[in-house]
PDB file with SEQRES, HELIX, SHEET and CRYST1 records, atoms N, CA, C and O in Angstrom:
SEQRES   1 A   75  MET THR LEU ILE TRP LEU GLY ALA LEU LEU VAL PHE VAL          
SEQRES   2 A   75  GLY VAL LEU GLN MET ALA PHE GLN PRO ILE TRP ARG GLY          
SEQRES   3 A   75  ARG LEU SER GLY THR LYS ARG LEU ARG SER GLY LEU ASP          
SEQRES   4 A   75  THR LEU GLU PRO GLN ALA PRO GLY SER GLY PHE GLY ILE          
SEQRES   5 A   75  LYS SER ASN TRP PRO GLY LEU VAL LEU VAL ALA ALA GLY          
SEQRES   6 A   75  GLY ALA SER LEU LEU ALA ALA ALA VAL ILE                      
HELIX    1 AA1 THR A    2  ARG A   25  1                                  24    
HELIX    2 AA2 ILE A   52  VAL A   74  1                                  23    
CRYST1    1.000    1.000    1.000  90.00  90.00  90.00 P 1           1          
ATOM      1  N   MET A   1      82.202 125.880  98.001  1.00  0.00           N  
ATOM      2  CA  MET A   1      81.623 124.567  97.765  1.00  0.00           C  
ATOM      3  C   MET A   1      82.329 123.855  96.611  1.00  0.00           C  
ATOM      4  O   MET A   1      82.558 122.647  96.664  1.00  0.00           O  
ATOM      5  N   THR A   2      82.670 124.615  95.571  1.00  0.00           N  
ATOM      6  CA  THR A   2      83.355 123.979  94.437  1.00  0.00           C  
ATOM      7  C   THR A   2      84.769 123.561  94.809  1.00  0.00           C  
ATOM      8  O   THR A   2      85.312 122.621  94.227  1.00  0.00           O  
ATOM      9  N   LEU A   3      85.376 124.255  95.780  1.00  0.00           N  
ATOM     10  CA  LEU A   3      86.717 123.886  96.217  1.00  0.00           C  
ATOM     11  C   LEU A   3      86.708 122.521  96.899  1.00  0.00           C  
ATOM     12  O   LEU A   3      87.670 121.762  96.780  1.00  0.00           O  
ATOM     13  N   ILE A   4      85.640 122.210  97.604  1.00  0.00           N  
ATOM     14  CA  ILE A   4      85.504 120.904  98.251  1.00  0.00           C  
ATOM     15  C   ILE A   4      85.382 119.805  97.197  1.00  0.00           C  
ATOM     16  O   ILE A   4      86.033 118.765  97.292  1.00  0.00           O  
ATOM     17  N   TRP A   5      84.538 120.050  96.189  1.00  0.00           N  
ATOM     18  CA  TRP A   5      84.363 119.048  95.132  1.00  0.00           C  
ATOM     19  C   TRP A   5      85.642 118.853  94.334  1.00  0.00           C  
ATOM     20  O   TRP A   5      85.983 117.728  93.969  1.00  0.00           O  
ATOM     21  N   LEU A   6      86.344 119.936  94.066  1.00  0.00           N  
ATOM     22  CA  LEU A   6      87.610 119.845  93.343  1.00  0.00           C  
ATOM     23  C   LEU A   6      88.627 119.042  94.144  1.00  0.00           C  
ATOM     24  O   LEU A   6      89.313 118.184  93.589  1.00  0.00           O  
ATOM     25  N   GLY A   7      88.731 119.311  95.435  1.00  0.00           N  
ATOM     26  CA  GLY A   7      89.665 118.576  96.285  1.00  0.00           C  
ATOM     27  C   GLY A   7      89.335 117.104  96.367  1.00  0.00           C  
ATOM     28  O   GLY A   7      90.226 116.259  96.281  1.00  0.00           O  
ATOM     29  N   ALA A   8      88.046 116.783  96.535  1.00  0.00           N  
ATOM     30  CA  ALA A   8      87.638 115.374  96.603  1.00  0.00           C  
ATOM     31  C   ALA A   8      87.917 114.667  95.279  1.00  0.00           C  
ATOM     32  O   ALA A   8      88.350 113.515  95.264  1.00  0.00           O  
ATOM     33  N   LEU A   9      87.669 115.355  94.176  1.00  0.00           N  
ATOM     34  CA  LEU A   9      87.920 114.760  92.856  1.00  0.00           C  
ATOM     35  C   LEU A   9      89.411 114.524  92.640  1.00  0.00           C  
ATOM     36  O   LEU A   9      89.795 113.476  92.121  1.00  0.00           O  
ATOM     37  N   LEU A  10      90.248 115.465  93.022  1.00  0.00           N  
ATOM     38  CA  LEU A  10      91.694 115.300  92.863  1.00  0.00           C  
ATOM     39  C   LEU A  10      92.220 114.139  93.708  1.00  0.00           C  
ATOM     40  O   LEU A  10      93.052 113.359  93.243  1.00  0.00           O  
ATOM     41  N   VAL A  11      91.741 114.024  94.938  1.00  0.00           N  
ATOM     42  CA  VAL A  11      92.173 112.913  95.791  1.00  0.00           C  
ATOM     43  C   VAL A  11      91.725 111.586  95.192  1.00  0.00           C  
ATOM     44  O   VAL A  11      92.498 110.628  95.148  1.00  0.00           O  
ATOM     45  N   PHE A  12      90.485 111.528  94.733  1.00  0.00           N  
ATOM     46  CA  PHE A  12      89.951 110.292  94.166  1.00  0.00           C  
ATOM     47  C   PHE A  12      90.723 109.879  92.912  1.00  0.00           C  
ATOM     48  O   PHE A  12      91.076 108.709  92.762  1.00  0.00           O  
ATOM     49  N   VAL A  13      90.984 110.811  92.026  1.00  0.00           N  
ATOM     50  CA  VAL A  13      91.717 110.505  90.791  1.00  0.00           C  
ATOM     51  C   VAL A  13      93.156 110.101  91.111  1.00  0.00           C  
ATOM     52  O   VAL A  13      93.699 109.202  90.468  1.00  0.00           O  
ATOM     53  N   GLY A  14      93.773 110.746  92.085  1.00  0.00           N  
ATOM     54  CA  GLY A  14      95.137 110.391  92.473  1.00  0.00           C  
ATOM     55  C   GLY A  14      95.229 108.978  93.032  1.00  0.00           C  
ATOM     56  O   GLY A  14      96.159 108.238  92.712  1.00  0.00           O  
ATOM     57  N   VAL A  15      94.261 108.605  93.869  1.00  0.00           N  
ATOM     58  CA  VAL A  15      94.255 107.243  94.430  1.00  0.00           C  
ATOM     59  C   VAL A  15      94.008 106.212  93.324  1.00  0.00           C  
ATOM     60  O   VAL A  15      94.639 105.155  93.308  1.00  0.00           O  
ATOM     61  N   LEU A  16      93.101 106.516  92.413  1.00  0.00           N  
ATOM     62  CA  LEU A  16      92.859 105.596  91.296  1.00  0.00           C  
ATOM     63  C   LEU A  16      94.091 105.458  90.423  1.00  0.00           C  
ATOM     64  O   LEU A  16      94.408 104.355  89.977  1.00  0.00           O  
ATOM     65  N   GLN A  17      94.783 106.541  90.175  1.00  0.00           N  
ATOM     66  CA  GLN A  17      95.982 106.481  89.346  1.00  0.00           C  
ATOM     67  C   GLN A  17      97.040 105.607  89.999  1.00  0.00           C  
ATOM     68  O   GLN A  17      97.698 104.822  89.317  1.00  0.00           O  
ATOM     69  N   MET A  18      97.213 105.732  91.315  1.00  0.00           N  
ATOM     70  CA  MET A  18      98.204 104.902  91.998  1.00  0.00           C  
ATOM     71  C   MET A  18      97.771 103.443  92.065  1.00  0.00           C  
ATOM     72  O   MET A  18      98.617 102.549  92.037  1.00  0.00           O  
ATOM     73  N   ALA A  19      96.469 103.188  92.153  1.00  0.00           N  
ATOM     74  CA  ALA A  19      95.988 101.815  92.236  1.00  0.00           C  
ATOM     75  C   ALA A  19      96.132 101.098  90.896  1.00  0.00           C  
ATOM     76  O   ALA A  19      96.439  99.906  90.861  1.00  0.00           O  
ATOM     77  N   PHE A  20      95.913 101.811  89.799  1.00  0.00           N  
ATOM     78  CA  PHE A  20      95.971 101.174  88.486  1.00  0.00           C  
ATOM     79  C   PHE A  20      97.335 101.255  87.822  1.00  0.00           C  
ATOM     80  O   PHE A  20      97.510 100.724  86.726  1.00  0.00           O  
ATOM     81  N   GLN A  21      98.295 101.896  88.445  1.00  0.00           N  
ATOM     82  CA  GLN A  21      99.628 102.011  87.866  1.00  0.00           C  
ATOM     83  C   GLN A  21     100.268 100.652  87.572  1.00  0.00           C  
ATOM     84  O   GLN A  21     100.822 100.494  86.484  1.00  0.00           O  
ATOM     85  N   PRO A  22     100.229  99.663  88.468  1.00  0.00           N  
ATOM     86  CA  PRO A  22     100.821  98.364  88.123  1.00  0.00           C  
ATOM     87  C   PRO A  22     100.115  97.685  86.948  1.00  0.00           C  
ATOM     88  O   PRO A  22     100.755  96.977  86.171  1.00  0.00           O  
ATOM     89  N   ILE A  23      98.821  97.891  86.813  1.00  0.00           N  
ATOM     90  CA  ILE A  23      98.085  97.274  85.708  1.00  0.00           C  
ATOM     91  C   ILE A  23      98.476  97.932  84.394  1.00  0.00           C  
ATOM     92  O   ILE A  23      98.632  97.247  83.383  1.00  0.00           O  
ATOM     93  N   TRP A  24      98.637  99.260  84.394  1.00  0.00           N  
ATOM     94  CA  TRP A  24      99.008  99.971  83.168  1.00  0.00           C  
ATOM     95  C   TRP A  24     100.413  99.615  82.720  1.00  0.00           C  
ATOM     96  O   TRP A  24     100.708  99.660  81.526  1.00  0.00           O  
ATOM     97  N   ARG A  25     101.295  99.259  83.664  1.00  0.00           N  
ATOM     98  CA  ARG A  25     102.677  98.925  83.303  1.00  0.00           C  
ATOM     99  C   ARG A  25     102.796  97.575  82.623  1.00  0.00           C  
ATOM    100  O   ARG A  25     103.790  97.329  81.940  1.00  0.00           O  
ATOM    101  N   GLY A  26     101.840  96.709  82.780  1.00  0.00           N  
ATOM    102  CA  GLY A  26     101.940  95.400  82.158  1.00  0.00           C  
ATOM    103  C   GLY A  26     101.507  94.310  83.099  1.00  0.00           C  
ATOM    104  O   GLY A  26     100.612  94.498  83.923  1.00  0.00           O  
ATOM    105  N   ARG A  27     102.151  93.162  82.972  1.00  0.00           N  
ATOM    106  CA  ARG A  27     101.791  92.007  83.790  1.00  0.00           C  
ATOM    107  C   ARG A  27     102.083  92.254  85.255  1.00  0.00           C  
ATOM    108  O   ARG A  27     103.047  92.934  85.605  1.00  0.00           O  
ATOM    109  N   LEU A  28     101.243  91.697  86.102  1.00  0.00           N  
ATOM    110  CA  LEU A  28     101.439  91.836  87.542  1.00  0.00           C  
ATOM    111  C   LEU A  28     102.413  90.801  88.082  1.00  0.00           C  
ATOM    112  O   LEU A  28     103.006  91.009  89.141  1.00  0.00           O  
ATOM    113  N   SER A  29     102.587  89.700  87.382  1.00  0.00           N  
ATOM    114  CA  SER A  29     103.495  88.666  87.853  1.00  0.00           C  
ATOM    115  C   SER A  29     104.634  88.500  86.864  1.00  0.00           C  
ATOM    116  O   SER A  29     104.552  88.910  85.706  1.00  0.00           O  
ATOM    117  N   GLY A  30     105.681  87.896  87.350  1.00  0.00           N  
ATOM    118  CA  GLY A  30     106.843  87.653  86.504  1.00  0.00           C  
ATOM    119  C   GLY A  30     106.613  86.469  85.581  1.00  0.00           C  
ATOM    120  O   GLY A  30     105.510  85.930  85.486  1.00  0.00           O  
ATOM    121  N   THR A  31     107.679  86.082  84.910  1.00  0.00           N  
ATOM    122  CA  THR A  31     107.575  84.963  83.973  1.00  0.00           C  
ATOM    123  C   THR A  31     108.046  83.653  84.597  1.00  0.00           C  
ATOM    124  O   THR A  31     108.241  82.662  83.893  1.00  0.00           O  
ATOM    125  N   LYS A  32     108.231  83.646  85.928  1.00  0.00           N  
ATOM    126  CA  LYS A  32     108.648  82.416  86.599  1.00  0.00           C  
ATOM    127  C   LYS A  32     107.551  81.363  86.486  1.00  0.00           C  
ATOM    128  O   LYS A  32     106.363  81.685  86.480  1.00  0.00           O  
ATOM    129  N   ARG A  33     107.954  80.135  86.399  1.00  0.00           N  
ATOM    130  CA  ARG A  33     106.992  79.036  86.338  1.00  0.00           C  
ATOM    131  C   ARG A  33     107.207  78.108  87.532  1.00  0.00           C  
ATOM    132  O   ARG A  33     108.330  77.902  87.991  1.00  0.00           O  
ATOM    133  N   LEU A  34     106.126  77.570  88.008  1.00  0.00           N  
ATOM    134  CA  LEU A  34     106.203  76.590  89.084  1.00  0.00           C  
ATOM    135  C   LEU A  34     106.645  75.252  88.518  1.00  0.00           C  
ATOM    136  O   LEU A  34     106.678  75.060  87.303  1.00  0.00           O  
ATOM    137  N   ARG A  35     106.981  74.337  89.400  1.00  0.00           N  
ATOM    138  CA  ARG A  35     107.392  73.013  88.949  1.00  0.00           C  
ATOM    139  C   ARG A  35     106.261  72.302  88.216  1.00  0.00           C  
ATOM    140  O   ARG A  35     106.513  71.448  87.366  1.00  0.00           O  
ATOM    141  N   SER A  36     105.019  72.648  88.540  1.00  0.00           N  
ATOM    142  CA  SER A  36     103.889  72.010  87.870  1.00  0.00           C  
ATOM    143  C   SER A  36     103.629  72.625  86.496  1.00  0.00           C  
ATOM    144  O   SER A  36     102.776  72.138  85.754  1.00  0.00           O  
ATOM    145  N   GLY A  37     104.358  73.693  86.151  1.00  0.00           N  
ATOM    146  CA  GLY A  37     104.204  74.317  84.856  1.00  0.00           C  
ATOM    147  C   GLY A  37     103.232  75.481  84.839  1.00  0.00           C  
ATOM    148  O   GLY A  37     103.052  76.113  83.798  1.00  0.00           O  
ATOM    149  N   LEU A  38     102.602  75.780  85.965  1.00  0.00           N  
ATOM    150  CA  LEU A  38     101.653  76.891  86.024  1.00  0.00           C  
ATOM    151  C   LEU A  38     102.368  78.187  86.366  1.00  0.00           C  
ATOM    152  O   LEU A  38     103.395  78.176  87.043  1.00  0.00           O  
ATOM    153  N   ASP A  39     101.830  79.290  85.902  1.00  0.00           N  
ATOM    154  CA  ASP A  39     102.401  80.595  86.255  1.00  0.00           C  
ATOM    155  C   ASP A  39     102.177  80.872  87.732  1.00  0.00           C  
ATOM    156  O   ASP A  39     101.195  80.421  88.321  1.00  0.00           O  
ATOM    157  N   THR A  40     103.088  81.610  88.314  1.00  0.00           N  
ATOM    158  CA  THR A  40     102.961  82.024  89.702  1.00  0.00           C  
ATOM    159  C   THR A  40     102.493  83.468  89.764  1.00  0.00           C  
ATOM    160  O   THR A  40     102.773  84.251  88.857  1.00  0.00           O  
ATOM    161  N   LEU A  41     101.792  83.821  90.812  1.00  0.00           N  
ATOM    162  CA  LEU A  41     101.336  85.188  90.999  1.00  0.00           C  
ATOM    163  C   LEU A  41     102.322  86.007  91.814  1.00  0.00           C  
ATOM    164  O   LEU A  41     102.122  87.205  92.012  1.00  0.00           O  
ATOM    165  N   GLU A  42     103.379  85.373  92.285  1.00  0.00           N  
ATOM    166  CA  GLU A  42     104.373  86.067  93.092  1.00  0.00           C  
ATOM    167  C   GLU A  42     105.269  86.917  92.185  1.00  0.00           C  
ATOM    168  O   GLU A  42     105.800  86.401  91.201  1.00  0.00           O  
ATOM    169  N   PRO A  43     105.448  88.198  92.491  1.00  0.00           N  
ATOM    170  CA  PRO A  43     106.305  89.031  91.655  1.00  0.00           C  
ATOM    171  C   PRO A  43     107.769  88.622  91.787  1.00  0.00           C  
ATOM    172  O   PRO A  43     108.169  88.040  92.795  1.00  0.00           O  
ATOM    173  N   GLN A  44     108.563  88.928  90.767  1.00  0.00           N  
ATOM    174  CA  GLN A  44     109.981  88.567  90.805  1.00  0.00           C  
ATOM    175  C   GLN A  44     110.727  89.350  91.874  1.00  0.00           C  
ATOM    176  O   GLN A  44     111.588  88.795  92.557  1.00  0.00           O  
ATOM    177  N   ALA A  45     110.414  90.621  92.028  1.00  0.00           N  
ATOM    178  CA  ALA A  45     111.058  91.456  93.034  1.00  0.00           C  
ATOM    179  C   ALA A  45     110.010  91.879  94.057  1.00  0.00           C  
ATOM    180  O   ALA A  45     109.285  92.843  93.816  1.00  0.00           O  
ATOM    181  N   PRO A  46     109.908  91.193  95.186  1.00  0.00           N  
ATOM    182  CA  PRO A  46     108.896  91.547  96.185  1.00  0.00           C  
ATOM    183  C   PRO A  46     109.082  92.978  96.681  1.00  0.00           C  
ATOM    184  O   PRO A  46     110.206  93.439  96.880  1.00  0.00           O  
ATOM    185  N   GLY A  47     107.979  93.660  96.875  1.00  0.00           N  
ATOM    186  CA  GLY A  47     108.018  95.012  97.387  1.00  0.00           C  
ATOM    187  C   GLY A  47     108.263  96.079  96.335  1.00  0.00           C  
ATOM    188  O   GLY A  47     108.430  97.249  96.679  1.00  0.00           O  
ATOM    189  N   SER A  48     108.288  95.707  95.068  1.00  0.00           N  
ATOM    190  CA  SER A  48     108.569  96.703  94.036  1.00  0.00           C  
ATOM    191  C   SER A  48     107.300  97.261  93.407  1.00  0.00           C  
ATOM    192  O   SER A  48     107.369  97.929  92.375  1.00  0.00           O  
ATOM    193  N   GLY A  49     106.141  97.000  94.010  1.00  0.00           N  
ATOM    194  CA  GLY A  49     104.886  97.459  93.426  1.00  0.00           C  
ATOM    195  C   GLY A  49     104.641  98.940  93.573  1.00  0.00           C  
ATOM    196  O   GLY A  49     104.002  99.544  92.711  1.00  0.00           O  
ATOM    197  N   PHE A  50     105.133  99.552  94.649  1.00  0.00           N  
ATOM    198  CA  PHE A  50     104.890 100.978  94.870  1.00  0.00           C  
ATOM    199  C   PHE A  50     106.225 101.695  94.951  1.00  0.00           C  
ATOM    200  O   PHE A  50     107.125 101.294  95.689  1.00  0.00           O  
ATOM    201  N   GLY A  51     106.330 102.742  94.193  1.00  0.00           N  
ATOM    202  CA  GLY A  51     107.545 103.546  94.235  1.00  0.00           C  
ATOM    203  C   GLY A  51     107.223 104.985  93.904  1.00  0.00           C  
ATOM    204  O   GLY A  51     106.289 105.271  93.155  1.00  0.00           O  
ATOM    205  N   ILE A  52     108.003 105.885  94.468  1.00  0.00           N  
ATOM    206  CA  ILE A  52     107.791 107.307  94.214  1.00  0.00           C  
ATOM    207  C   ILE A  52     108.019 107.603  92.731  1.00  0.00           C  
ATOM    208  O   ILE A  52     107.330 108.436  92.143  1.00  0.00           O  
ATOM    209  N   LYS A  53     108.993 106.913  92.135  1.00  0.00           N  
ATOM    210  CA  LYS A  53     109.347 107.178  90.743  1.00  0.00           C  
ATOM    211  C   LYS A  53     108.186 106.895  89.788  1.00  0.00           C  
ATOM    212  O   LYS A  53     107.983 107.642  88.830  1.00  0.00           O  
ATOM    213  N   SER A  54     107.438 105.849  90.030  1.00  0.00           N  
ATOM    214  CA  SER A  54     106.359 105.496  89.113  1.00  0.00           C  
ATOM    215  C   SER A  54     105.004 106.066  89.532  1.00  0.00           C  
ATOM    216  O   SER A  54     104.087 106.119  88.713  1.00  0.00           O  
ATOM    217  N   ASN A  55     104.861 106.488  90.776  1.00  0.00           N  
ATOM    218  CA  ASN A  55     103.560 106.967  91.270  1.00  0.00           C  
ATOM    219  C   ASN A  55     103.538 108.448  91.601  1.00  0.00           C  
ATOM    220  O   ASN A  55     102.628 108.899  92.297  1.00  0.00           O  
ATOM    221  N   TRP A  56     104.504 109.219  91.128  1.00  0.00           N  
ATOM    222  CA  TRP A  56     104.541 110.630  91.492  1.00  0.00           C  
ATOM    223  C   TRP A  56     103.340 111.413  90.977  1.00  0.00           C  
ATOM    224  O   TRP A  56     102.914 112.342  91.663  1.00  0.00           O  
ATOM    225  N   PRO A  57     102.759 111.103  89.807  1.00  0.00           N  
ATOM    226  CA  PRO A  57     101.578 111.880  89.405  1.00  0.00           C  
ATOM    227  C   PRO A  57     100.396 111.699  90.368  1.00  0.00           C  
ATOM    228  O   PRO A  57      99.696 112.661  90.684  1.00  0.00           O  
ATOM    229  N   GLY A  58     100.181 110.466  90.828  1.00  0.00           N  
ATOM    230  CA  GLY A  58      99.105 110.213  91.778  1.00  0.00           C  
ATOM    231  C   GLY A  58      99.348 110.891  93.110  1.00  0.00           C  
ATOM    232  O   GLY A  58      98.417 111.407  93.727  1.00  0.00           O  
ATOM    233  N   LEU A  59     100.599 110.893  93.558  1.00  0.00           N  
ATOM    234  CA  LEU A  59     100.926 111.552  94.813  1.00  0.00           C  
ATOM    235  C   LEU A  59     100.728 113.063  94.713  1.00  0.00           C  
ATOM    236  O   LEU A  59     100.282 113.695  95.670  1.00  0.00           O  
ATOM    237  N   VAL A  60     101.059 113.644  93.558  1.00  0.00           N  
ATOM    238  CA  VAL A  60     100.854 115.076  93.359  1.00  0.00           C  
ATOM    239  C   VAL A  60      99.360 115.403  93.372  1.00  0.00           C  
ATOM    240  O   VAL A  60      98.945 116.397  93.966  1.00  0.00           O  
ATOM    241  N   LEU A  61      98.553 114.560  92.712  1.00  0.00           N  
ATOM    242  CA  LEU A  61      97.108 114.789  92.694  1.00  0.00           C  
ATOM    243  C   LEU A  61      96.511 114.693  94.099  1.00  0.00           C  
ATOM    244  O   LEU A  61      95.670 115.510  94.473  1.00  0.00           O  
ATOM    245  N   VAL A  62      96.941 113.704  94.869  1.00  0.00           N  
ATOM    246  CA  VAL A  62      96.435 113.554  96.238  1.00  0.00           C  
ATOM    247  C   VAL A  62      96.858 114.740  97.098  1.00  0.00           C  
ATOM    248  O   VAL A  62      96.065 115.239  97.897  1.00  0.00           O  
ATOM    249  N   ALA A  63      98.109 115.200  96.940  1.00  0.00           N  
ATOM    250  CA  ALA A  63      98.571 116.351  97.715  1.00  0.00           C  
ATOM    251  C   ALA A  63      97.808 117.618  97.335  1.00  0.00           C  
ATOM    252  O   ALA A  63      97.434 118.400  98.210  1.00  0.00           O  
ATOM    253  N   ALA A  64      97.574 117.826  96.039  1.00  0.00           N  
ATOM    254  CA  ALA A  64      96.809 119.002  95.592  1.00  0.00           C  
ATOM    255  C   ALA A  64      95.372 118.930  96.091  1.00  0.00           C  
ATOM    256  O   ALA A  64      94.805 119.941  96.504  1.00  0.00           O  
ATOM    257  N   GLY A  65      94.785 117.743  96.055  1.00  0.00           N  
ATOM    258  CA  GLY A  65      93.427 117.578  96.570  1.00  0.00           C  
ATOM    259  C   GLY A  65      93.341 117.811  98.060  1.00  0.00           C  
ATOM    260  O   GLY A  65      92.389 118.418  98.551  1.00  0.00           O  
ATOM    261  N   GLY A  66      94.347 117.325  98.786  1.00  0.00           N  
ATOM    262  CA  GLY A  66      94.377 117.558 100.227  1.00  0.00           C  
ATOM    263  C   GLY A  66      94.533 119.036 100.555  1.00  0.00           C  
ATOM    264  O   GLY A  66      93.894 119.541 101.478  1.00  0.00           O  
ATOM    265  N   ALA A  67      95.390 119.736  99.794  1.00  0.00           N  
ATOM    266  CA  ALA A  67      95.545 121.174 100.009  1.00  0.00           C  
ATOM    267  C   ALA A  67      94.250 121.918  99.693  1.00  0.00           C  
ATOM    268  O   ALA A  67      93.891 122.875 100.379  1.00  0.00           O  
ATOM    269  N   SER A  68      93.560 121.476  98.660  1.00  0.00           N  
ATOM    270  CA  SER A  68      92.287 122.112  98.304  1.00  0.00           C  
ATOM    271  C   SER A  68      91.246 121.885  99.396  1.00  0.00           C  
ATOM    272  O   SER A  68      90.515 122.806  99.759  1.00  0.00           O  
ATOM    273  N   LEU A  69      91.178 120.677  99.912  1.00  0.00           N  
ATOM    274  CA  LEU A  69      90.236 120.385 101.004  1.00  0.00           C  
ATOM    275  C   LEU A  69      90.584 121.166 102.262  1.00  0.00           C  
ATOM    276  O   LEU A  69      89.698 121.654 102.964  1.00  0.00           O  
ATOM    277  N   LEU A  70      91.882 121.282 102.545  1.00  0.00           N  
ATOM    278  CA  LEU A  70      92.300 122.055 103.710  1.00  0.00           C  
ATOM    279  C   LEU A  70      91.963 123.533 103.548  1.00  0.00           C  
ATOM    280  O   LEU A  70      91.523 124.185 104.495  1.00  0.00           O  
ATOM    281  N   ALA A  71      92.172 124.056 102.348  1.00  0.00           N  
ATOM    282  CA  ALA A  71      91.825 125.453 102.091  1.00  0.00           C  
ATOM    283  C   ALA A  71      90.320 125.676 102.207  1.00  0.00           C  
ATOM    284  O   ALA A  71      89.886 126.719 102.697  1.00  0.00           O  
ATOM    285  N   ALA A  72      89.523 124.709 101.762  1.00  0.00           N  
ATOM    286  CA  ALA A  72      88.072 124.838 101.877  1.00  0.00           C  
ATOM    287  C   ALA A  72      87.632 124.777 103.336  1.00  0.00           C  
ATOM    288  O   ALA A  72      86.661 125.427 103.720  1.00  0.00           O  
ATOM    289  N   ALA A  73      88.341 124.000 104.146  1.00  0.00           N  
ATOM    290  CA  ALA A  73      87.976 123.909 105.557  1.00  0.00           C  
ATOM    291  C   ALA A  73      88.298 125.195 106.310  1.00  0.00           C  
ATOM    292  O   ALA A  73      87.596 125.563 107.252  1.00  0.00           O  
ATOM    293  N   VAL A  74      89.358 125.872 105.893  1.00  0.00           N  
ATOM    294  CA  VAL A  74      89.785 127.095 106.562  1.00  0.00           C  
ATOM    295  C   VAL A  74      88.852 128.252 106.195  1.00  0.00           C  
ATOM    296  O   VAL A  74      88.569 129.118 107.023  1.00  0.00           O  
ATOM    297  N   ILE A  75      88.385 128.257 104.965  1.00  0.00           N  
ATOM    298  CA  ILE A  75      87.513 129.361 104.487  1.00  0.00           C  
ATOM    299  C   ILE A  75      86.172 129.323 105.139  1.00  0.00           C  
ATOM    300  O   ILE A  75      85.323 130.168 104.856  1.00  0.00           O  
TER     301      ILE A  75                                                      
END                                                                             
């Protein structure tokens, strides 16, 4: 029973870590300005929000949690 809770907790923490990684790194948008002078929400490099290099701890936690859940299901 504790293996199930451990696996669920690891998956949950891993997903949260990957979701909050862009916020922890700093601003979500670049410093580009629109012609009206307002900031834009569009990132400077589209598609650069998720990467293995910056999200590997979350991926490891999710994989460990999945392995724990799988082991609990087999037992």
